[in-house]
Backbone as a printed PyTorch tensor [residue, N CA C, xyz], in Angstrom:
tensor([[[-29.2850, -49.6140,  -2.3170],
         [-27.9390, -49.2260,  -1.9840],
         [-27.3060, -48.3800,  -3.0940]],

        [[-27.4440, -48.8160,  -4.3150],
         [-26.8910, -48.0580,  -5.4420],
         [-27.5220, -46.6700,  -5.5200]],

        [[-28.7940, -46.5920,  -5.2660],
         [-29.5050, -45.3400,  -5.2870],
         [-28.9580, -44.3700,  -4.2550]],

        [[-28.6540, -44.8620,  -3.0620],
         [-28.1150, -44.0280,  -2.0070],
         [-26.7170, -43.5210,  -2.3730]],

        [[-25.9040, -44.3980,  -2.9740],
         [-24.5600, -44.0250,  -3.3650],
         [-24.6210, -42.9550,  -4.4590]],

        [[-25.5400, -43.1050,  -5.4080],
         [-25.6800, -42.1260,  -6.4630],
         [-26.1350, -40.7690,  -5.9370]],

        [[-27.0380, -40.8340,  -4.9550],
         [-27.5520, -39.5810,  -4.3060],
         [-26.3940, -38.8960,  -3.6110]],

        [[-25.6070, -39.6850,  -2.8390],
         [-24.4460, -39.0890,  -2.1460],
         [-23.4410, -38.5360,  -3.1040]],

        [[-23.1990, -39.2350,  -4.1930],
         [-22.2650, -38.7650,  -5.2270],
         [-22.7200, -37.4390,  -5.7850]],

        [[-24.0130, -37.2900,  -6.0640],
         [-24.5850, -36.0830,  -6.6010],
         [-24.4200, -34.9320,  -5.5670]],

        [[-24.6230, -35.2380,  -4.3090],
         [-24.4230, -34.2220,  -3.2410],
         [-22.9960, -33.7550,  -3.1990]],

        [[-22.0870, -34.6980,  -3.2200],
         [-20.6550, -34.3700,  -3.1700],
         [-20.2090, -33.5370,  -4.3660]],

        [[-20.7220, -33.8920,  -5.5290],
         [-20.3630, -33.1600,  -6.7330],
         [-20.9120, -31.7130,  -6.6540]],

        [[-22.1200, -31.5530,  -6.1040],
         [-22.6870, -30.2220,  -5.9590],
         [-21.8640, -29.4030,  -4.9460]],

        [[-21.4900, -30.0240,  -3.8230],
         [-20.6440, -29.3700,  -2.8640],
         [-19.2880, -28.9920,  -3.4240]],

        [[-18.6970, -29.8750,  -4.2180],
         [-17.4250, -29.6210,  -4.8470],
         [-17.5300, -28.4310,  -5.8130]],

        [[-18.5610, -28.3920,  -6.6120],
         [-18.7820, -27.2970,  -7.5600],
         [-18.9520, -25.9840,  -6.8030]],

        [[-19.7250, -26.0330,  -5.7180],
         [-19.9390, -24.8500,  -4.8980],
         [-18.6200, -24.3670,  -4.3070]],

        [[-17.8330, -25.3110,  -3.8300],
         [-16.5310, -24.9660,  -3.2780],
         [-15.6050, -24.3380,  -4.3250]],

        [[-15.6480, -24.8470,  -5.5200],
         [-14.7990, -24.2890,  -6.5840],
         [-15.2360, -22.8690,  -6.8990]],

        [[-16.5410, -22.5710,  -6.9010],
         [-17.0000, -21.2150,  -7.1520],
         [-16.5400, -20.2830,  -6.0480]],

        [[-16.6490, -20.7300,  -4.7900],
         [-16.2280, -19.9150,  -3.6770],
         [-14.7400, -19.6170,  -3.7900]],

        [[-13.9410, -20.6400,  -4.1340],
         [-12.4960, -20.4660,  -4.2690],
         [-12.1870, -19.4750,  -5.3760]],

        [[-12.8760, -19.5590,  -6.4890],
         [-12.6450, -18.6410,  -7.6080],
         [-12.9410, -17.1860,  -7.1610]],

        [[-14.0430, -17.0350,  -6.4340],
         [-14.3910, -15.7070,  -5.9210],
         [-13.3200, -15.1450,  -4.9790]],

        [[-12.8530, -16.0250,  -4.0820],
         [-11.8300, -15.6070,  -3.1510],
         [-10.5250, -15.2550,  -3.8160]],

        [[-10.1770, -16.0220,  -4.8570],
         [ -8.9640, -15.7160,  -5.5940],
         [ -9.0650, -14.4000,  -6.3400]],

        [[-10.2740, -14.1010,  -6.8490],
         [-10.4710, -12.7960,  -7.5120],
         [-10.3630, -11.6760,  -6.4950]],

        [[-10.9860, -11.8690,  -5.2880],
         [-10.8510, -10.8660,  -4.2360],
         [ -9.4010, -10.6800,  -3.7950]],

        [[ -8.6700, -11.7680,  -3.7220],
         [ -7.2660, -11.7080,  -3.3020],
         [ -6.4980, -10.8730,  -4.3570]],

        [[ -6.7620, -11.0870,  -5.6080],
         [ -6.0850, -10.3120,  -6.6690],
         [ -6.4200,  -8.8310,  -6.5400]],

        [[ -7.6850,  -8.5420,  -6.2750],
         [ -8.0760,  -7.1130,  -6.1120],
         [ -7.4100,  -6.4840,  -4.9130]],

        [[ -7.3340,  -7.2240,  -3.7920],
         [ -6.6710,  -6.6990,  -2.6130],
         [ -5.2020,  -6.4990,  -2.8700]],

        [[ -4.5650,  -7.4470,  -3.5590],
         [ -3.1450,  -7.3400,  -3.8920],
         [ -2.8990,  -6.0630,  -4.7420]],

        [[ -3.7480,  -5.8520,  -5.7510],
         [ -3.5890,  -4.6450,  -6.5860],
         [ -3.7720,  -3.3560,  -5.7600]],

        [[ -4.7690,  -3.3750,  -4.8820],
         [ -4.9940,  -2.2060,  -4.0350],
         [ -3.8130,  -1.9390,  -3.1340]],

        [[ -3.2590,  -3.0140,  -2.5480],
         [ -2.1030,  -2.8170,  -1.6530],
         [ -0.8850,  -2.2990,  -2.4310]],

        [[ -0.7150,  -2.7560,  -3.6800],
         [  0.3740,  -2.2500,  -4.4920],
         [  0.1930,  -0.7600,  -4.7770]],

        [[ -1.0290,  -0.3370,  -5.0730],
         [ -1.2800,   1.0700,  -5.3260],
         [ -0.9920,   1.9020,  -4.0740]],

        [[ -1.4630,   1.4090,  -2.9460],
         [ -1.2700,   2.1140,  -1.6480],
         [  0.2140,   2.2140,  -1.3460]],

        [[  0.9340,   1.1130,  -1.5640],
         [  2.3560,   1.0810,  -1.3160],
         [  3.0700,   2.1110,  -2.1890]],

        [[  2.6750,   2.1950,  -3.4540],
         [  3.2890,   3.1720,  -4.3560],
         [  3.0050,   4.5980,  -3.8790]],

        [[  1.7790,   4.8480,  -3.4370],
         [  1.4120,   6.1850,  -2.9690],
         [  2.1970,   6.5610,  -1.6960]],

        [[  2.3830,   5.5850,  -0.8340],
         [  3.1900,   5.7680,   0.4080],
         [  4.6000,   6.1690,   0.0230]],

        [[  5.2010,   5.4230,  -0.9150],
         [  6.5460,   5.6770,  -1.3050],
         [  6.7120,   7.0930,  -1.9040]],

        [[  5.7480,   7.5100,  -2.7530],
         [  5.8190,   8.8190,  -3.3560],
         [  5.7300,   9.8990,  -2.2640]],

        [[  4.7740,   9.7450,  -1.3520],
         [  4.6210,  10.7220,  -0.2790],
         [  5.8800,  10.7950,   0.6030]],

        [[  6.4530,   9.6420,   0.9190],
         [  7.6810,   9.6700,   1.7360],
         [  8.7990,  10.4120,   0.9910]],

        [[  8.9180,  10.1840,  -0.2950],
         [  9.9430,  10.8600,  -1.0920],
         [  9.6620,  12.3750,  -1.1130]],

        [[  8.4150,  12.7640,  -1.2920],
         [  8.0560,  14.2150,  -1.3130],
         [  8.3480,  14.8410,   0.0490]],

        [[  8.0080,  14.1680,   1.1220],
         [  8.2910,  14.6660,   2.4560],
         [  9.8060,  14.8750,   2.6850]],

        [[ 10.5660,  13.9120,   2.1980],
         [ 12.0280,  14.0080,   2.3010],
         [ 12.5570,  15.2250,   1.5250]],

        [[ 12.0170,  15.4370,   0.3050],
         [ 12.4510,  16.6130,  -0.4780],
         [ 12.1060,  17.8700,   0.2260]],

        [[ 10.8990,  17.9600,   0.7640],
         [ 10.4730,  19.2050,   1.4780],
         [ 11.3720,  19.4280,   2.6860]],

        [[ 11.6600,  18.3890,   3.4340],
         [ 12.5290,  18.5160,   4.5970],
         [ 13.8970,  19.0050,   4.2040]],

        [[ 14.4750,  18.4590,   3.1390],
         [ 15.7820,  18.9080,   2.6670],
         [ 15.7380,  20.3760,   2.2430]],

        [[ 14.6720,  20.7880,   1.5680],
         [ 14.5570,  22.1810,   1.1400],
         [ 14.4110,  23.1000,   2.3480]],

        [[ 13.6640,  22.6850,   3.3490],
         [ 13.5150,  23.4680,   4.5860],
         [ 14.8430,  23.6120,   5.2950]],

        [[ 15.6370,  22.5490,   5.3340],
         [ 16.9530,  22.6020,   5.9440],
         [ 17.8690,  23.5720,   5.2200]],

        [[ 17.8170,  23.5660,   3.9020],
         [ 18.6310,  24.4860,   3.1110],
         [ 18.2380,  25.9600,   3.3910]],

        [[ 16.9270,  26.2060,   3.4610],
         [ 16.4370,  27.5650,   3.7700],
         [ 16.9170,  27.9890,   5.1530]],

        [[ 16.8140,  27.1000,   6.1030],
         [ 17.2490,  27.4440,   7.4830],
         [ 18.7480,  27.7100,   7.5030]],

        [[ 19.4950,  26.8870,   6.7890],
         [ 20.9770,  27.0990,   6.7630],
         [ 21.3020,  28.4370,   6.1110]],

        [[ 20.5640,  28.7850,   5.0480],
         [ 20.7890,  30.0530,   4.3890],
         [ 20.4380,  31.2240,   5.3210]],

        [[ 19.3630,  31.0900,   6.0630],
         [ 18.9730,  32.1420,   6.9940],
         [ 20.0200,  32.2830,   8.1040]],

        [[ 20.5280,  31.2110,   8.6090],
         [ 21.5650,  31.2580,   9.6590],
         [ 22.8210,  31.8750,   9.0840]],

        [[ 23.1630,  31.5000,   7.8630],
         [ 24.3280,  32.0580,   7.2330],
         [ 24.2040,  33.5330,   7.0180]],

        [[ 23.0410,  33.9810,   6.6380],
         [ 22.8050,  35.4410,   6.4490],
         [ 22.9220,  36.1780,   7.7840]],

        [[ 22.3880,  35.6060,   8.8100],
         [ 22.4390,  36.2300,  10.1400],
         [ 23.8430,  36.3390,  10.6800]],

        [[ 24.6140,  35.3240,  10.4780],
         [ 25.9860,  35.3060,  11.0140],
         [ 26.9380,  36.1420,  10.1840]],

        [[ 26.5950,  36.4180,   8.9350],
         [ 27.4930,  37.2260,   8.1040],
         [ 26.9970,  38.6420,   7.9090]],

        [[ 25.9190,  39.0390,   8.5410],
         [ 25.3870,  40.4150,   8.3520],
         [ 26.2060,  41.4010,   9.1770]],

        [[ 26.3620,  42.6310,   8.6770],
         [ 27.1710,  43.6090,   9.4090],
         [ 26.6570,  43.9270,  10.8210]],

        [[ 25.3450,  43.8270,  10.9990],
         [ 24.7890,  44.1370,  12.3350],
         [ 25.2490,  43.1430,  13.3750]],

        [[ 25.3270,  41.8760,  12.9740],
         [ 25.7820,  40.9000,  13.9550],
         [ 27.2680,  40.9560,  14.1920]],

        [[ 28.0450,  41.5050,  13.2780],
         [ 29.4530,  41.6550,  13.4710],
         [ 29.7890,  42.7710,  14.4510]],

        [[ 28.9730,  43.8010,  14.5070],
         [ 29.2650,  44.9180,  15.4130],
         [ 28.9130,  44.6120,  16.8530]],

        [[ 28.1390,  43.5710,  17.1240],
         [ 27.7540,  43.2420,  18.5170],
         [ 28.8290,  42.5360,  19.1630]]])
C-alpha cells in the first residue's frame, strides 16, 4: 500500500512540475503577445494621426484652390 501511494505521489509531482513548465511557457508567450499588441497599437495610432494630417492638408489645398477660382478675374466677368 505504501509503495502504491509513493508511486502515485511521484506521478503527481511529475505532473505538477510539467504543469508549472507549461504555465511558465504560456506566461512568456502571453508577455510576447502583449508586447506585440502594444507595438501594433502604437503603429495604428501613428498611422491614424498621419492620415488625419494628410486629410487636413488636402482640405486646405482644396479650400485654397476654390478661393483662387472664386476670386480670379475670369470668374468675375462671367
